[in-house]
C-alpha positions as CSV (number, residue, x, y, z in Angstrom):
1,X,47.9,112.4,-61.0
2,X,50.3,110.5,-63.3
3,X,53.0,110.8,-60.7
4,X,50.8,109.0,-58.2
5,X,50.0,106.4,-60.7
6,X,53.8,105.7,-61.2
7,X,54.2,105.5,-57.4
8,X,51.5,102.8,-57.2
9,X,53.0,100.8,-60.0
10,X,56.4,100.9,-58.3
11,X,54.8,99.9,-55.1
12,X,53.2,96.9,-56.9
13,X,56.6,95.8,-58.2
14,X,58.2,96.2,-54.8
15,X,55.4,94.1,-53.2
16,X,55.8,91.4,-55.8
17,X,59.5,91.1,-55.0
18,X,58.8,91.0,-51.3
19,X,56.1,88.4,-51.9
20,X,58.5,86.1,-53.8
21,X,61.1,86.4,-51.0
22,X,58.6,85.7,-48.2
23,X,57.0,82.7,-50.0
24,X,60.4,81.2,-50.9
25,X,61.7,81.6,-47.3
26,X,58.6,80.0,-45.8
27,X,58.6,77.2,-48.4
28,X,62.2,76.3,-47.6
29,X,61.4,76.5,-43.9
30,X,58.4,74.2,-44.2
31,X,60.3,71.8,-46.4
32,X,63.1,71.6,-43.9
33,X,60.7,71.3,-41.0
34,X,58.8,68.5,-42.7
35,X,61.9,66.5,-43.2
36,X,63.8,67.1,-40.0
37,X,61.6,68.8,-37.3
38,X,58.4,66.8,-37.8
39,X,56.1,69.6,-39.1
40,X,52.8,68.2,-40.1
41,X,52.0,70.8,-42.8
42,X,53.2,70.2,-46.3
43,X,55.6,72.8,-47.8
44,X,52.9,73.8,-50.4
45,X,51.0,75.6,-47.6
46,X,53.7,78.4,-47.9
47,X,51.8,79.6,-51.0
48,X,49.0,80.9,-48.7
49,X,51.4,83.6,-47.6
50,X,51.1,85.0,-51.1
51,X,47.3,85.8,-50.8
52,X,47.6,89.1,-48.9
53,X,50.4,90.2,-51.2
54,X,48.4,89.4,-54.3
55,X,45.4,91.4,-53.0
56,X,47.6,94.4,-52.2
57,X,49.3,94.2,-55.7
58,X,45.9,94.1,-57.4
59,X,44.7,97.0,-55.4
60,X,47.9,99.0,-56.2
61,X,47.4,98.3,-59.9
62,X,43.8,99.3,-59.8
63,X,44.6,102.5,-58.1
64,X,47.4,103.2,-60.6
65,X,44.9,102.7,-63.4
66,X,42.4,105.0,-61.8
67,X,44.9,107.8,-61.1
68,X,46.3,107.5,-64.6
69,X,43.1,108.0,-66.4
70,X,41.4,110.4,-63.9
71,X,40.1,113.5,-65.7
72,X,40.1,116.9,-64.1
């Protein structure tokens, strides 16, 4: 079960990296769009893209903890 735990921890780390890339890209896009393309949403709304990633990271860490300490 500890191998599964390690897999979930690695998945959580990978998801955090992807989350940072997605939020940064969308922030830059909204910042540019607000200045030059006339977007009405502020650039800070890009942080809402992090919510699903944060929920998935939390679930992965919970599952890693459960599988690490599961007794058989």
